[in-house]
C-alpha positions as a Markdown table, in Angstrom:
| # | Residue | x | y | z |
|---|---|---|---|---|
| 1 | Met | 0.0 | 0.0 | 0.0 |
| 2 | Gln | 1.4 | 3.3 | -1.1 |
| 3 | Pro | 0.2 | 6.7 | 0.3 |
| 4 | Gln | -1.9 | 8.7 | -2.2 |
| 5 | Pro | -2.8 | 12.0 | -0.6 |
| 6 | Ala | -6.1 | 13.7 | -1.5 |
| 7 | Ile | -7.1 | 17.4 | -1.3 |
| 8 | Phe | -10.1 | 18.7 | 0.7 |
| 9 | Glu | -10.5 | 22.5 | 0.4 |
| 10 | Glu | -6.7 | 22.9 | 0.0 |
| 11 | His | -6.0 | 20.7 | 3.0 |
| 12 | Glu | -3.9 | 17.6 | 2.3 |
| 13 | Ile | -5.6 | 14.4 | 3.6 |
| 14 | Arg | -3.1 | 11.5 | 3.8 |
| 15 | Arg | -4.6 | 8.2 | 2.7 |
| 16 | Val | -3.6 | 4.8 | 1.4 |
| 17 | Tyr | -5.5 | 2.3 | -0.7 |
| 18 | Asp | -5.6 | -1.4 | 0.2 |
| 19 | Glu | -5.9 | -3.2 | -3.1 |
| 20 | Ser | -6.6 | -6.6 | -1.4 |
| 21 | Thr | -9.7 | -5.3 | 0.3 |
| 22 | Glu | -10.4 | -2.4 | -2.1 |
| 23 | Thr | -10.5 | 0.0 | 0.9 |
| 24 | Trp | -9.3 | 3.6 | 1.4 |
| 25 | Trp | -7.7 | 4.3 | 4.8 |
| 26 | Phe | -7.6 | 8.0 | 5.8 |
| 27 | Ser | -5.5 | 9.7 | 8.4 |
| 28 | Val | -7.8 | 10.4 | 11.3 |
| 29 | Ile | -5.7 | 13.3 | 12.6 |
| 30 | Asp | -5.8 | 15.0 | 9.1 |
| 31 | Ile | -9.6 | 14.8 | 9.2 |
| 32 | Val | -9.8 | 16.0 | 12.8 |
| 33 | Gln | -7.5 | 19.0 | 11.9 |
| 34 | Val | -9.9 | 20.0 | 9.1 |
| 35 | Leu | -13.0 | 19.6 | 11.3 |
| 36 | Thr | -11.6 | 21.4 | 14.3 |
| 37 | Gln | -9.7 | 24.0 | 12.2 |
| 38 | Gln | -6.7 | 23.5 | 14.4 |
| 39 | Pro | -3.7 | 25.7 | 13.4 |
| 40 | Asp | -1.2 | 22.8 | 13.3 |
| 41 | Tyr | -0.8 | 19.1 | 13.3 |
| 42 | Gln | 0.2 | 18.8 | 17.0 |
| 43 | Ser | -2.9 | 20.6 | 18.2 |
| 44 | Ala | -5.1 | 18.3 | 16.1 |
| 45 | Arg | -3.1 | 15.3 | 17.4 |
| 46 | Asn | -3.9 | 16.4 | 21.0 |
| 47 | Tyr | -7.5 | 16.9 | 20.2 |
| 48 | Trp | -7.8 | 13.4 | 18.7 |
| 49 | Lys | -6.0 | 11.9 | 21.7 |
| 50 | Val | -8.6 | 13.4 | 24.1 |
| 51 | Leu | -11.5 | 12.5 | 21.9 |
| 52 | Lys | -10.2 | 9.0 | 21.4 |
| 53 | Asn | -10.0 | 8.4 | 25.2 |
| 54 | Arg | -13.5 | 9.8 | 25.7 |
| 55 | Leu | -15.0 | 7.6 | 23.0 |
| 56 | Ser | -13.2 | 4.5 | 24.3 |
| 57 | Lys | -14.6 | 5.1 | 27.7 |
| 58 | Glu | -18.1 | 5.4 | 26.2 |
| 59 | Gly | -17.6 | 2.1 | 24.4 |
| 60 | Ser | -17.7 | 3.5 | 20.9 |
| 61 | Gln | -17.0 | 1.0 | 18.2 |
| 62 | Ser | -15.7 | 3.7 | 15.9 |
| 63 | Val | -12.4 | 3.8 | 17.9 |
| 64 | Thr | -12.0 | 0.0 | 17.9 |
| 65 | Lys | -12.3 | 0.0 | 14.1 |
| 66 | Cys | -9.4 | 2.4 | 13.6 |
| 67 | Asn | -6.2 | 0.9 | 12.3 |
| 68 | Arg | -2.6 | 2.1 | 12.4 |
| 69 | Leu | -0.5 | 2.4 | 9.2 |
| 70 | Lys | 2.7 | 4.1 | 8.3 |
| 71 | Leu | 2.1 | 7.5 | 6.6 |
| 72 | Pro | 4.7 | 10.1 | 5.6 |
| 73 | Ala | 5.1 | 13.1 | 8.0 |
| 74 | Ala | 6.3 | 16.6 | 7.5 |
| 75 | Asp | 10.0 | 15.5 | 8.1 |
| 76 | Gly | 9.8 | 13.1 | 5.2 |
| 77 | Lys | 9.8 | 10.0 | 7.4 |
| 78 | Ser | 6.9 | 7.6 | 7.8 |
| 79 | Tyr | 5.3 | 7.0 | 11.2 |
| 80 | Leu | 2.5 | 4.7 | 12.5 |
| 81 | Thr | -0.7 | 6.9 | 12.3 |
| 82 | Asp | -4.3 | 6.2 | 13.3 |
| 83 | Val | -6.3 | 5.6 | 10.1 |
| 84 | Ala | -9.9 | 4.7 | 9.4 |
| 85 | Thr | -12.2 | 3.9 | 6.6 |
| 86 | Ala | -14.7 | 6.4 | 5.2 |
| 87 | Glu | -17.5 | 4.5 | 6.9 |
| 88 | Thr | -15.8 | 4.8 | 10.3 |
| 89 | Leu | -14.9 | 8.4 | 9.8 |
| 90 | Leu | -18.5 | 9.3 | 9.0 |
| 91 | Arg | -19.4 | 8.1 | 12.5 |
| 92 | Leu | -16.5 | 9.9 | 14.1 |
| 93 | Val | -17.5 | 13.1 | 12.4 |
| 94 | Gln | -20.7 | 13.1 | 14.4 |
| 95 | Ser | -18.6 | 13.4 | 17.6 |
| 96 | Ile | -17.0 | 16.6 | 16.5 |
| 97 | Pro | -19.1 | 19.8 | 16.3 |
| 98 | Ser | -17.9 | 21.6 | 13.2 |
| 99 | Pro | -19.2 | 23.7 | 10.3 |
| 100 | Lys | -17.0 | 21.4 | 8.1 |
| 101 | Ala | -18.9 | 18.3 | 9.2 |
| 102 | Glu | -21.3 | 18.1 | 6.2 |
| 103 | Pro | -18.7 | 19.0 | 3.5 |
| 104 | Ile | -16.4 | 16.3 | 4.9 |
| 105 | Lys | -19.2 | 13.7 | 4.9 |
| 106 | Leu | -20.0 | 14.5 | 1.3 |
| 107 | Trp | -16.3 | 14.4 | 0.4 |
| 108 | Leu | -15.7 | 11.0 | 2.1 |
| 109 | Ala | -18.8 | 9.5 | 0.4 |
| 110 | Lys | -17.6 | 10.8 | -3.0 |
| 111 | Val | -14.2 | 9.2 | -2.6 |
| 112 | Gly | -15.5 | 5.7 | -2.6 |
| 113 | Tyr | -17.6 | 6.3 | -5.7 |
| 114 | Glu | -14.6 | 7.9 | -7.5 |
| 115 | Arg | -12.4 | 4.9 | -6.7 |
| 116 | Met | -14.9 | 2.5 | -8.2 |
| 117 | Gln | -15.0 | 4.6 | -11.4 |
| 118 | Glu | -11.2 | 4.8 | -11.6 |
| 119 | Met | -10.8 | 1.0 | -11.2 |
| 120 | Ala | -13.2 | 0.6 | -14.2 |
| 121 | Asp | -11.5 | 3.3 | -16.2 |
| 122 | Pro | -8.0 | 4.4 | -14.9 |
| 123 | Ala | -8.1 | 7.4 | -17.3 |
| 124 | Arg | -10.6 | 9.0 | -14.9 |
| 125 | Ser | -8.0 | 9.3 | -12.2 |
| 126 | Leu | -5.7 | 11.2 | -14.5 |
| 127 | Asp | -8.5 | 13.5 | -15.7 |
| 128 | Arg | -9.5 | 14.2 | -12.1 |
| 129 | Ala | -5.9 | 15.0 | -11.1 |
| 130 | Arg | -5.6 | 17.4 | -14.1 |
| 131 | Glu | -8.9 | 19.2 | -13.2 |
| 132 | Thr | -7.6 | 19.6 | -9.6 |
| 133 | Trp | -4.4 | 21.2 | -10.7 |
| 134 | Gln | -6.2 | 23.5 | -13.2 |
| 135 | Lys | -8.3 | 24.7 | -10.3 |
| 136 | His | -5.1 | 25.5 | -8.4 |
| 137 | Gly | -4.0 | 27.7 | -11.4 |
| 138 | Arg | -1.3 | 25.4 | -12.6 |
| 139 | Ser | -0.3 | 25.6 | -16.3 |
| 140 | Glu | -0.8 | 22.7 | -18.7 |
| 141 | Lys | 3.0 | 22.4 | -19.0 |
| 142 | Trp | 3.4 | 22.1 | -15.2 |
| 143 | Ile | 0.6 | 19.5 | -14.9 |
| 144 | Gln | 2.1 | 17.4 | -17.7 |
| 145 | Gln | 5.5 | 17.5 | -16.0 |
| 146 | His | 4.0 | 16.6 | -12.6 |
| 147 | Met | 2.2 | 13.6 | -14.1 |
| 148 | Thr | 5.3 | 12.5 | -16.0 |
| 149 | Gly | 7.4 | 12.8 | -12.8 |
| 150 | Gln | 4.9 | 10.7 | -10.9 |
| 151 | Glu | 5.1 | 7.9 | -13.5 |
| 152 | Thr | 8.9 | 8.0 | -13.3 |
| 153 | Arg | 8.7 | 7.9 | -9.5 |
| 154 | Asn | 6.3 | 4.9 | -9.6 |
| 155 | Lys | 8.7 | 2.9 | -11.9 |
| 156 | Leu | 11.6 | 3.6 | -9.4 |
| 157 | Thr | 9.6 | 2.5 | -6.4 |
| 158 | Asp | 8.5 | -0.6 | -8.3 |
| 159 | Tyr | 12.1 | -1.4 | -8.8 |
| 160 | Trp | 12.9 | -0.9 | -5.1 |
| 161 | Lys | 10.0 | -3.1 | -4.1 |
| 162 | Asp | 11.3 | -5.9 | -6.2 |
| 163 | His | 14.9 | -5.5 | -4.9 |
| 164 | Asp | 14.7 | -5.8 | -1.1 |
| 165 | Ile | 13.9 | -2.2 | -0.3 |
| 166 | Lys | 11.2 | -1.9 | 2.4 |
| 167 | Glu | 8.3 | 0.5 | 1.9 |
| 168 | Gly | 8.2 | 3.4 | 4.2 |
| 169 | Glu | 11.4 | 4.3 | 6.0 |
| 170 | Glu | 13.9 | 2.9 | 3.4 |
| 171 | Tyr | 12.0 | 4.5 | 0.6 |
| 172 | Ala | 12.2 | 7.8 | 2.5 |
| 173 | Ile | 16.0 | 7.4 | 3.0 |
| 174 | Leu | 16.7 | 6.7 | -0.6 |
| 175 | Thr | 14.4 | 9.5 | -1.7 |
| 176 | Asn | 16.2 | 11.9 | 0.6 |
| 177 | Ile | 19.6 | 10.8 | -0.8 |
| 178 | Ile | 18.5 | 11.5 | -4.3 |
| 179 | His | 17.0 | 14.9 | -3.4 |
| 180 | Gln | 20.1 | 15.9 | -1.4 |
| 181 | Glu | 22.4 | 15.0 | -4.3 |
| 182 | Trp | 20.5 | 17.0 | -7.0 |
| 183 | Ala | 19.2 | 19.9 | -4.9 |
| 184 | Asp | 22.0 | 20.3 | -2.3 |
| 185 | Val | 19.3 | 20.3 | 0.4 |
| 186 | Asp | 17.4 | 17.4 | 1.9 |
| 187 | Val | 13.6 | 17.1 | 1.6 |
| 188 | Lys | 12.9 | 18.5 | 5.0 |
| 189 | Ala | 15.0 | 21.6 | 4.4 |
| 190 | His | 13.5 | 22.1 | 1.0 |
| 191 | Lys | 10.0 | 22.0 | 2.5 |
| 192 | Thr | 11.0 | 24.5 | 5.1 |
| 193 | Met | 12.4 | 26.8 | 2.4 |
| 194 | Lys | 9.0 | 26.8 | 0.8 |
| 195 | Gly | 7.1 | 27.2 | 4.0 |
| 196 | Leu | 5.5 | 23.8 | 3.8 |
| 197 | Lys | 4.5 | 21.5 | 6.7 |
| 198 | Ser | 2.5 | 18.4 | 6.0 |
| 199 | Gln | 2.0 | 19.2 | 2.3 |
| 200 | Asn | 3.6 | 17.1 | -0.5 |
| 201 | Leu | 6.8 | 18.8 | -1.7 |
| 202 | Arg | 6.3 | 17.8 | -5.3 |
| 203 | Asp | 2.9 | 19.5 | -5.4 |
| 204 | His | 4.7 | 22.8 | -4.7 |
| 205 | Met | 7.7 | 22.4 | -6.9 |
| 206 | Ser | 8.5 | 24.7 | -9.8 |
| 207 | Glu | 8.5 | 23.2 | -13.3 |
| 208 | Ala | 12.3 | 23.1 | -13.3 |
| 209 | Glu | 12.4 | 21.3 | -9.9 |
| 210 | Leu | 9.9 | 18.7 | -11.2 |
| 211 | Ile | 12.2 | 18.1 | -14.2 |
| 212 | Phe | 15.3 | 17.7 | -12.1 |
| 213 | Thr | 13.6 | 15.4 | -9.7 |
| 214 | Ala | 12.3 | 13.2 | -12.6 |
| 215 | Leu | 15.8 | 13.2 | -14.2 |
| 216 | Ala | 17.3 | 12.2 | -10.8 |
| 217 | Glu | 14.9 | 9.4 | -10.3 |
| 218 | Leu | 15.0 | 8.2 | -13.9 |
| 219 | Ser | 18.8 | 8.1 | -13.7 |
| 220 | Thr | 18.7 | 6.3 | -10.4 |
| 221 | Arg | 16.5 | 3.6 | -11.7 |
| 222 | Gln | 18.5 | 3.1 | -14.9 |
| 223 | Ile | 21.8 | 2.9 | -12.9 |
| 224 | Ala | 20.2 | 0.5 | -10.4 |
| 225 | Glu | 18.9 | -1.7 | -13.2 |
| 226 | Ser | 22.3 | -1.7 | -15.0 |
| 227 | Met | 24.1 | -2.9 | -11.9 |
| 228 | Glu | 21.2 | -5.0 | -10.7 |
| 229 | Ala | 21.3 | -3.2 | -7.3 |
| 230 | Thr | 19.7 | -5.1 | -4.5 |
| 231 | Gly | 19.3 | -4.0 | -0.9 |
| 232 | Met | 20.0 | -0.6 | 0.7 |
| 233 | Asn | 23.8 | -0.4 | 0.2 |
| 234 | Glu | 23.7 | -0.9 | -3.5 |
| 235 | Asn | 20.6 | 1.2 | -4.0 |
| 236 | Glu | 22.2 | 4.0 | -2.0 |
| 237 | Asp | 25.1 | 4.1 | -4.4 |
| 238 | Ala | 22.7 | 4.2 | -7.4 |
| 239 | Ala | 20.7 | 7.0 | -5.7 |
| 240 | Lys | 23.8 | 9.1 | -5.1 |
| 241 | Thr | 24.9 | 8.7 | -8.7 |
| 242 | Gly | 21.5 | 9.3 | -10.2 |
| 243 | Gly | 21.0 | 12.4 | -8.1 |
| 244 | Gly | 24.5 | 13.6 | -9.1 |
| 245 | Ile | 23.5 | 13.4 | -12.8 |
| 246 | Ala | 20.5 | 15.7 | -12.2 |
| 247 | Lys | 22.7 | 18.1 | -10.1 |
| 248 | Lys | 25.1 | 18.6 | -13.1 |
| 249 | Ala | 22.1 | 19.4 | -15.3 |
| 250 | Arg | 20.8 | 21.8 | -12.7 |
| 251 | Gln | 24.2 | 23.6 | -12.4 |
| 252 | Leu | 24.4 | 23.8 | -16.2 |
| 253 | Glu | 21.0 | 25.4 | -16.3 |
| 254 | Glu | 21.9 | 27.9 | -13.6 |
| 255 | Arg | 25.0 | 28.9 | -15.4 |
| 256 | Lys | 22.9 | 29.9 | -18.4 |
| 257 | Phe | 21.1 | 32.5 | -16.3 |
| 258 | Leu | 24.4 | 33.8 | -14.8 |
| 259 | Val | 26.0 | 34.5 | -18.2 |
């Protein structure tokens, strides 16, 4: 299961899809943060902790139906996080007085329907993503580069998955190595530079940054394939080399603007 964040009124909701059960699992804290309009993640986390204890004492089945899965955090690492299905969240929403309650209910109900459509016709997923970015004012060129970059990323993680790299923490380590090599800053520092917290860095990259990221990940995969890299040590070497190739391209591009 790989995280596939969704957007609700410009708020990123972390979620993962379980192919085996055809079920979406959503971050409970992300939903709580939207409902309570808390200013930051920690405040929402504290709110959920208190609510969770109260519901447990009341014998609520909603709490017992929550699961824990690893989801990416603001620091680029993945941590065990409380998650719940749309059905369970619809019940939890009733426990939180909020003007966002009804919009969230409609959104959660819509997600399940959209997923069934996308399974029958995968092109719908791409069309929906394109529409979302257009609403955010992104150019057609940026949208195309973002989608191309995501495809490149998926091929790299597919390679890692088949060559003894564990999803979650090890994916994050290799991703950070690649990013550090081409950008000269790690993922966390780059997000800080852009004023981001829990948001996805790629969703806020410039067109040039998307291109260099895609080049770095494409090069990393090609190098890993050529040397049949297996395990962390060999794939770390491929990540450093692949990121280095994109760094040279970035430096060459920067020199053009200095001339």
